[in-house]
C-alpha positions in Angstrom: 0.3 -0.2 0.1 1.5 3.2 -1.1 2.7 5.4 1.8 1.7 9.3 1.1 3.8 10.2 4.6 7.6 11.1 3.9 8.6 10.8 7.7 10.3 7.5 6.9 12.4 5.3 4.7 14.3 2.4 4.3 17.7 1.1 2.4 18.7 -1.8 1.1 22.3 -2.9 0.9 23.8 -5.7 -1.4 26.7 -6.9 0.5 29.2 -10.5 0.2 26.1 -11.9 2.4 22.6 -11.3 0.7 20.5 -8.3 0.9 20.6 -6.0 4.4 17.4 -3.8 5.3 18.0 -0.6 7.2 14.8 0.1 8.1 13.4 3.7 9.7 10.4 2.9 11.6 8.7 0.9 8.9 5.8 3.5 8.9 4.8 1.6 5.6 4.5 -1.8 7.1 7.8 -4.4 7.7 5.8 -6.8 5.5 5.2 -4.0 2.4 9.1 -2.6 2.9 10.6 -6.1 2.6 8.4 -6.9 -0.3 9.1 -4.2 -2.1 12.6 -4.7 -1.7 12.5 -8.2 -2.8 10.1 -6.8 -5.8 12.9 -4.4 -6.8 15.6 -5.9 -6.6 14.9 -9.1 -8.2 16.3 -11.3 -4.9 14.5 -14.3 -3.0 16.1 -13.7 0.1 17.5 -10.8 2.6 20.5 -11.9 4.8 19.3 -9.3 7.4 16.9 -6.4 8.4 17.8 -3.9 10.8 15.9 -1.3 12.9 12.7 0.0 13.5 9.7 -2.4 12.7 6.6 -0.7 14.5 5.2 -3.4 15.7 4.9 -2.6 19.3 1.4 -2.3 19.4 0.5 -5.2 16.8 -2.1 -8.2 17.4 -0.8 -11.8 17.3 -1.6 -12.2 14.2 -0.2 -9.8 12.7 3.3 -10.7 14.1 2.8 -14.2 13.3 2.3 -12.8 8.7 5.6 -11.2 9.9 7.5 -14.1 11.0 6.0 -16.2 8.3 7.5 -13.3 6.0 11.2 -13.5 7.7 10.8 -17.5 6.8 10.0 -16.9 3.0 12.6 -15.1 2.2 15.6 -16.6 4.4 16.2 -13.7 6.9 19.3 -14.7 8.8 19.0 -11.8 10.8 17.2 -9.6 12.9 17.7 -6.9 14.3 14.9 -4.7 16.1 15.4 -1.2 17.9 12.7 1.3 19.1 9.4 0.7 17.8 9.4 -2.8 18.2 9.0 -2.7 21.9 10.6 -5.2 24.2 7.5 -7.6 24.7 6.8 -7.8 21.1 11.0 -8.4 20.9 11.0 -11.1 23.3 8.2 -12.9 20.9 10.7 -12.8 18.4 13.2 -13.9 20.1 11.5 -16.8 21.1 10.4 -17.8 18.1 13.9 -16.7 16.2 16.1 -17.3 19.3 20.3 -16.3 17.6 18.8 -15.1 14.4 17.0 -12.2 16.3 19.0 -9.1 18.5 18.6 -5.9 19.9 19.5 -3.1 17.2 20.0 -0.6 20.0 21.8 2.2 20.0 25.9 1.7 19.6 24.6 -1.7 18.5 27.3 -3.3 15.8 26.6 -5.2 13.5 29.4 -6.7 11.3 29.0 -8.2 7.5 
């Protein structure tokens, strides 16, 4: 769905390990953003997604949809920050284990 508010941007970076997506706050929706970059790049997988997921107040149904997309694109690392919230972050960690990390200020992610 087209997001007409230019208050948030995301960035795709092609790395030696694959596509890395940097999210601002995912106001357009994390699923929409990931699908957009897959469509634009023609890639089948995403190595890592880092940033705000805008899931802090998401329903369990929506969180499950996000987890399905994470599996669909074989995302190996999800670094969630600010607008994910601790409760949703804990749910993501419980499902993804070592594939999940909190990407708080000062975090370092090496590729």
